[in-house]
C-alpha positions as CSV (number, residue, x, y, z in Angstrom):
1,X,-21.1,0.6,18.1
2,X,-19.7,-2.3,16.1
3,X,-21.4,-1.1,12.9
4,X,-20.1,2.4,13.4
5,X,-16.6,1.1,13.9
6,X,-16.8,-1.0,10.8
7,X,-18.1,2.0,8.8
8,X,-15.3,4.2,10.1
9,X,-12.5,1.7,9.5
10,X,-13.8,0.9,6.1
11,X,-14.2,4.5,5.1
12,X,-10.7,5.4,6.3
13,X,-9.2,2.5,4.5
14,X,-11.1,3.2,1.3
15,X,-9.8,6.8,1.4
16,X,-6.2,5.7,2.0
17,X,-6.3,3.2,-0.8
18,X,-7.9,5.7,-3.2
19,X,-5.1,8.2,-2.5
20,X,-2.4,5.6,-2.9
21,X,-4.0,4.3,-6.1
22,X,-4.1,7.8,-7.6
23,X,-0.4,8.3,-6.7
24,X,0.6,5.0,-8.3
25,X,-1.3,5.8,-11.5
26,X,0.7,9.1,-11.6
27,X,4.0,7.2,-10.9
28,X,3.4,4.9,-13.8
29,X,3.6,7.8,-16.2
30,X,6.9,9.1,-14.8
31,X,9.6,9.7,-17.4
32,X,12.1,8.4,-14.7
33,X,10.4,5.0,-14.7
34,X,12.8,3.0,-16.9
35,X,13.5,0.0,-14.6
36,X,11.3,-3.0,-15.8
37,X,11.0,-4.5,-12.3
38,X,9.7,-1.2,-10.9
39,X,7.4,-0.7,-13.8
40,X,6.0,-4.2,-13.4
41,X,5.6,-3.7,-9.6
42,X,3.7,-0.4,-10.1
43,X,1.4,-2.3,-12.6
44,X,0.8,-5.0,-10.0
45,X,0.1,-2.4,-7.3
46,X,-2.3,-0.6,-9.6
47,X,-4.2,-3.8,-10.4
48,X,-4.5,-4.9,-6.8
49,X,-5.6,-1.5,-5.5
50,X,-8.1,-1.0,-8.3
51,X,-9.7,-4.4,-7.6
52,X,-9.8,-3.7,-3.9
53,X,-11.4,-0.3,-4.4
54,X,-14.1,-1.8,-6.7
55,X,-15.0,-4.4,-4.0
56,X,-15.1,-1.7,-1.3
57,X,-17.3,0.5,-3.4
58,X,-19.7,-2.5,-3.7
59,X,-20.0,-2.5,0.1
60,X,-22.1,0.6,0.2
61,X,-23.5,-0.2,3.6
62,X,-20.0,-0.1,5.1
63,X,-18.9,3.2,3.7
64,X,-20.0,6.4,5.5
65,X,-22.2,8.7,3.4
66,X,-19.5,11.3,3.5
67,X,-17.2,9.1,1.4
68,X,-19.6,9.2,-1.5
69,X,-19.7,13.0,-1.5
70,X,-16.5,14.1,0.1
71,X,-13.5,12.8,2.1
72,X,-13.8,13.0,5.9
73,X,-11.8,16.1,7.0
74,X,-10.0,14.4,9.8
75,X,-8.8,11.5,7.7
76,X,-8.0,13.8,4.8
77,X,-5.7,15.8,6.9
78,X,-3.9,12.7,7.9
79,X,-3.6,11.1,4.5
80,X,-3.3,14.4,2.7
81,X,0.3,14.8,3.6
82,X,1.1,11.3,2.5
83,X,-0.9,11.6,-0.7
84,X,0.7,15.0,-1.4
85,X,4.1,13.4,-1.0
86,X,3.1,10.5,-3.3
87,X,1.6,12.8,-5.9
88,X,5.0,14.6,-6.3
89,X,6.6,11.4,-7.4
90,X,6.7,12.2,-11.1
91,X,9.8,14.3,-10.5
92,X,11.3,12.1,-7.8
93,X,13.7,9.2,-8.3
94,X,12.0,5.8,-8.7
95,X,13.6,4.6,-5.5
96,X,11.9,7.4,-3.6
97,X,8.6,6.6,-5.3
98,X,9.0,3.0,-4.2
99,X,10.0,4.0,-0.7
100,X,6.8,6.0,-0.4
101,X,4.7,3.3,-1.9
102,X,6.2,0.8,0.6
103,X,5.1,3.2,3.4
104,X,1.6,3.6,2.0
105,X,1.2,-0.1,1.5
106,X,2.3,-0.7,5.1
107,X,-0.4,1.8,6.2
108,X,-3.0,-0.1,4.1
109,X,-1.9,-3.4,5.6
110,X,-2.4,-2.0,9.1
111,X,-5.8,-0.7,8.0
112,X,-6.8,-4.1,6.7
113,X,-5.5,-5.7,10.0
114,X,-7.7,-3.4,12.0
115,X,-10.7,-3.8,9.8
116,X,-10.3,-7.6,9.7
117,X,-10.2,-7.8,13.5
118,X,-13.3,-5.6,13.8
119,X,-15.1,-7.6,11.1
120,X,-14.4,-10.8,13.0
121,X,-15.7,-9.2,16.2
122,X,-18.8,-8.1,14.5
123,X,-19.3,-11.5,12.9
124,X,-19.2,-10.0,9.5
125,X,-17.8,-13.0,7.6
126,X,-17.9,-11.4,4.1
127,X,-15.8,-8.5,5.2
128,X,-13.5,-10.7,7.3
129,X,-12.8,-12.8,4.2
130,X,-12.3,-9.8,2.0
131,X,-9.9,-8.1,4.4
132,X,-7.9,-11.3,4.8
133,X,-7.6,-11.8,1.1
134,X,-6.7,-8.1,0.5
135,X,-4.1,-8.1,3.3
136,X,-2.5,-11.1,1.7
137,X,-2.2,-9.2,-1.6
138,X,-0.8,-6.1,0.1
139,X,1.7,-8.2,2.1
140,X,2.9,-9.7,-1.2
141,X,3.2,-6.2,-2.7
142,X,5.2,-4.9,0.3
143,X,7.6,-7.9,-0.1
144,X,7.9,-7.3,-3.9
145,X,8.5,-3.6,-3.3
146,X,11.4,-4.4,-0.8
147,X,12.9,-6.7,-3.5
148,X,12.7,-4.1,-6.2
149,X,14.1,-1.1,-4.3
150,X,17.8,-2.3,-4.4
151,X,17.5,-2.6,-8.2
152,X,16.0,0.9,-8.5
153,X,18.8,2.4,-6.3
154,X,21.5,0.6,-8.2
155,X,20.1,1.8,-11.5
156,X,19.9,5.4,-10.3
157,X,23.4,5.4,-8.8
158,X,24.8,3.5,-11.8
159,X,26.3,0.8,-9.6
160,X,25.4,-2.2,-11.6
161,X,26.2,-5.6,-10.2
162,X,25.3,-4.9,-6.6
163,X,21.5,-5.0,-6.9
164,X,21.2,-8.8,-6.6
165,X,23.5,-8.9,-3.6
166,X,21.7,-6.0,-2.0
167,X,18.3,-7.7,-2.5
168,X,19.6,-10.9,-1.1
169,X,21.2,-9.2,1.9
170,X,18.1,-7.1,2.7
171,X,15.6,-9.9,2.3
172,X,17.7,-12.1,4.6
173,X,17.3,-9.5,7.3
174,X,13.5,-10.2,7.4
175,X,13.8,-13.8,8.1
176,X,12.7,-14.5,11.7
177,X,15.8,-16.7,12.4
178,X,18.0,-13.7,11.7
179,X,16.2,-11.3,14.1
180,X,18.3,-10.0,17.0
181,X,17.9,-12.1,20.2
182,X,16.4,-10.4,23.2
183,X,18.9,-8.8,25.6
């Protein structure tokens, strides 16, 4: 059962990363992409996802056979809507692209968390190490995305001068000491 779970989690995560990577590659060619911070972020996401896909592809024994020939129907239905939304980003505002990337990266982070836990339980140290390293990369990209979004919005709305303050304010919200106290 552990091997089957590892295979399923790995295959699902591989498929989600592949869809997200494809969308990011498309976003990088958008004529709306004029913000340097957003452009650099998309480049970083592209590099990270590309590297993670290569490592996952090298773990043939962990990918279901169906991954090599076609995407699993159940997972494709789930990720298809997200991938479809991401694929339309060429015509969308950069801020909306980044919002959707943030969501996809969060899903990838959750997938890595699940796979890491399963790998530890199955005593699969190589996979546990890979998932921890990859989750660290994804967490950094999520943080970077949340830092860039205010700049993209300010550029689109032509409200210069507020991006730095918006970034500072929104990042402050994520500090544990600023969380709401329990009622």
